Phi, psi and omega in degrees: 000133179286143176267148179282131180304149177260158176262141177255161182300330181284353174264007176245111180257138186244131174055047176277157181254130175230145181269340180201175185295325179296316178294323178299317178296313180302311182294318180296327181278349186307316178300324179290325177293313180296325181281353180083011177291323185227165172255171176302329180299325180295318178300315179296323178299320178296315180296317179299322179298317179292319178300322183280316189256353183090184187280045180298341182284348177275094193268347181203165179306120176078005186234122176248137179243090182285130179195164174215173180301145172304137181202181179292350177285349175254116180271328182208133179299138178185176177211159181218157181228140174224133168262143182261144179289330175224134180300149183239142175275128177258351181101011179275122181298320187266330192242004175284159351278163183260134174235357174231128178237122176250133178247126175249134176226122185230146177273346180209164177297323179297313177298322181300313180295315180298316180294318179299316179299318182297313183287325179295324177303321180283312186287344180291341181266115182304326179300320178292318177299315180299317179298313180300324181288333187260342186289153182220000185244158177297324179297319178293323177297321177297320179297317178298313180302316180297319179295315180296314182292334181272358180082240186273004182283071182277130176285155175283117182255000000 
């Protein structure tokens, strides 16, 4: 059985600055690019998807889930999270502006679903979202990574 990839603290960026939604996606995906999980083409694929389909990636108030179809632009399944220092408009009538960007990159549809389930388990808890929005330290990023990787073992924040 394949294990679901874990997120590391260095894949969680805190209070980064982006000037627009495209830059927010690029910056949020940067750790995956640096780690060799994805190529530049994957970032462009995510942007192209939003340009074509609209801001469907803004899945909840303030939360964007950047992703594209599994392709050769994904070398290794993984995910990254970025909180923004200032919210950005993605064009979502109901859920703008966005201050949290999660990037999912999968080598297969199966990995995509498994990764999505893992991150949704964490993000489904408003307490976790609030914590993610307010943290500013590497230690707090490590705590988030441990919570996500541990499943439902949420610390009291």
